[in-house]
C-alpha positions, 0 to 999 in steps of 0.5 A: 093221827099224831106222829113224830112229824107233827108239831108237839108244842101246844103254843106252836101247834095253836100258832100254826092253826091260826096261820092255817085259818088265815091262809084258808080264808085268804084262798077265798079272798084272793081267788073268788071274793073279788068277782061278783059279776056274771058273764053272758055268752053273746051267741047263746045268751046264756049267763054264767058266773060269777066265777070263772073256771080258772078261779075255782081251779086256782082256789082248789089247787091252793086249798089242796096244797094248803091242806097237804102242807098243814096235814104234814105239820098238824094232826088231822083233828085240827086241820079237818075242822079249821079249814072248813070253818075258816073258808066258810066264814070268809065265804059267808061274810061276802055272801051275807053282805050281798044277799037280801033273801037269807039264802046265803045261810043255805049256801054256807052249809053247802060250802061247809059240807063240801070243804069238810069232805074235801079237807077230810079226803086230802088229810086222809090221802096225805096221812096214807101217803106219808105212812106208806113212804115211811113203811118203805123205809124212805125218809119223809120230810117233815115240811 
């Protein structure tokens, strides 16, 4: 959906799209790419990892905030494909370098589908919330 709050000039729209792609990939690099170690519970002997719950939660919170902010300034037809492609590309770069089996490609598909679904939901909720606020007559900040 395009409305008066979205950036209209093509150069600015594509510039913001590039920034969105870099920031989305940065969420992967900042929160998760650096941790490749598994943890073993000494009592149960169970292994977990390589990511801790706080890393995943931090990454998700950043991606949601980024998705909401991007959906305010850019139309969904840009936000929804950019975020999954950028995040999956960053993930695949890391995974492909450490996987000899080739299964990283299956993981990349799963990451992409999950990101696509999550970004679609965040973008839709943002558009709905902004539309509802606008219909009630409240001023909706553009970013």
